[in-house]
N, C-alpha and C positions, 0 to 999 in steps of 0.2 A: 503493500500499499505507499502509494509515493504521492504527494501532493503536486497539483498542476494549477495553482491557483492562477497564475498569471495568463492562461489561456481562458480563463472565465472573465478576465478583466481588460477593456480597451480604455487604455489612459487616454484621456482628452485634456483636462485641464491640470495647472499646478506644474513643479518641476519634474519633467518626465525622468531625466537620468536618476534624480533620488528618488523616485516614486519604484523606478524598475528595482532598483538596488534594494527598496525596502520591502517590496513584495517578494523578493527571491530570497532575501532572509528570513521573511514570516513563513515562507514554503518550508526552509530547513528547519526551522523552529518547531513547525507542527509536526514535520516529519520525524524530528528527536522525540517527540511526546506520543507517537503513534497514533495521530489524528489525522482523520482526512478532513480538509476544510471544502464546503462550496457554497456559492452564492445562491440563496432562495428567492423565490418570489411567492411562494403559495402560503399566504398568511392564515388560510384556513386550517392547513395542516400544522403550522406553528401554534395555532390556537388548539386545536385538537390534543397536541403533545404536550402542551403548559396544563391543560386540564387532567392529565395524567399523572402528573408530578407536583401534586398539592402539598406532599410532605416537605418538599424541600423547596417549593418555588410560588411566589405569590401569585394571583390571578394577574393575566398579562396586561399591561400597561394600556389605556383605552388608546394612546395614539397607533398602537400597534394592533387593534382589534378590528378584524375586517366587517365584523357587525356594527361598528359603529363610524367606520371610514371607509374612502374608495382608497384603497391601498395598490398603487400601481407601479411598474418598473421607472415611471418618471418621477414619484416621489417616495420611493420605499423599497428596503432589500432587508433581508437578514441572513445572518451565516450560521451554518450548521457545522458542528466537529462531531464526527462519528468516530467510534473505536474499530478494532479490525473485525468485530462482528456485525458492524453497520449500525449500531445502536447510539441514537444522538446522546453525547455527554456535555455538549456546551452549544449556547448559543448567544447571538449577538446582533441587534437590530439597529437600524437609522431610518430615521423620517425627514426628509426634507421640507422645508418651509420658505417661500420667496416672502422675505417681510421688509421688502424696500417701501419705504413710507409707514412702516410700523416697526414695533420692537417687541421683544420677550415680556417685558411688564405689562404693556397693553394687551397683548395676546394670551397672555396668562389669566391676566384678572378680567377677561370677557369670559370665563366660565359661569359668570354671573347669568348670561344668556341659557344656559343650561341648568343651573342651580338656583333655588331660592336666594341663598346666602352667598355672593360672590368669594371666588379666592383672593387673597392679598398678597403682594408680592413686595416686600421691602429691602431684598438684597439691592445694595447700592448701585452695582454694575447693571441691572436689568435692563435699564433703557438702553445701554449700549449693544446689546446684542441686537444686531438690526442687520437687515440685507439677507442675502441668500445664507440661510443656517441650516444646520441638521441636529436633531434630536437623537442623541446617541443614547440606547437603553435597553431594556430586556435581557440584560446579561444574566445568563444562568450555568452553572458549571454542576454536574451531577456530585454529589458528595464525595466519590472515591476518586474524581478526579481534579478535586480543590487541591490547593498549595503547590500545584504542580507547575505554575505560570501561565496558565489559561487567560487569567484575569489582567495580565501585564499583555497579552499578545492580542486577544481578539477586539478590545477596544480601539487599539492602534490601527488593525487593519480597516475596522470600520470606517474611522474618521478619515484614513488615506484614500479609501474607497470613494467615499462621500465627496472627498475632495475634486477628485479627478473624474468623478461622474458630473458632479453638480457645480463645480468652483465655489465652493463654501468658503464665505468669510468668517464664521464661526461655528463651533459645535458647541451646544450645552446638554447638560443632564441634572438629573437630580440625586441627592444620595440622603439618606438619613443620618442626622448629626452624629449618632454612635459608631458608624462605619467609618466616618472621618477620623474620629479618635482612634481608631484601630489602623489607619493609615490606608484604608481602601482605597480612598480618591488619588492618593498620591501614586498607589500602584498602578491605577488608571491612566497616570500620566498629566492628572490635573494639579496646578497651582493656584489657580483663582478659585477660591472656595469662600461663599458667603452665604450665611444663614439669613432668614428671612421669608420662607415659601412658606405659606399656610394655606393647604388645600383643603377645604371643608368638602365634607361627603364625596371624598375621593373614591376610587375603586378599591382603596384599601381603608375606608373610614375618614374622618378628620386627622390629619398628619401634617406633620412639621418636617421640612427638608431644607436641605444646604443647595444652593445653585452653584452647580459647577460648569465652568464657561472656558474657552478656548479659542483665541483668534487665530487666524492663519500662520501668522508669523510664529506664533508659540507651537502650534502642532508642527510645523516644519522642523523647529528646533529641536523638538520633543523626539522627531523622527530621528534625526541626526545622532541625538545622544543615545537613543535604543541602538541604533547601528553601529555606532562607536562602540558598545559594549559587548558587539559580536565580530567585530572588523578584525582582520589580521593588521598587525604592526606595521607592514609594507603596503596596504591597501594604497593607491593613490586617491589624492581628493578629488570631488567633484568641480567640474568647470563652473564658472558663475553662470547662473539662470536667474537673475534677478529681474529680468523682463518678463520671464514667465511667471515668477512667483508673486508680482502684484496682481492684486485682484480688484 
């Protein structure tokens, strides 16, 4: 079982040389773990699988629920990781939003259209998350595959794929404060972590979350750092692709 992730990806946007290096290294990392990664579009299948894993996985986030949203290749994908028997052991999802003319704060608080009590967002940088953005989430790892590095690998693959597919300016996600304290957000690669998300009557009841967000320049810098940890000492540096990096 050998990964061929790059055959499933047609890079369009972003620094293509860096992305090619990253996806090649990600394939190797998945091979080392004995996991086959595939890019998926069938969210009905994801929902059905999620419902079989209730002991170790919360209900699927509404953004990825096909009963509530029209999910297409133009606005979403999910990544499955399968073991040698073909069983799903890991997932990661991405949902694209074109927020030119609006921002995360306004869009999140507009949950009042669906609920009697609106959600609130006091995260200081929420209004900066605007333009072409992607929500990264629904990361799940089967209990016997936790602690193997998948939570450092799959979110990065998802962010990189979203960047090259949709030319994103920002990636954002939610996380519970207790998981920030455990270092989970840092494992995902995020350094911008702000409390202040109050989601009333959510799919998990009324919850408090922290906002995780990452602009494009930090995404690319994180990719370089991750690659640096795997690169050989004599690997040549990349040519300057600044003209491609700007969004």
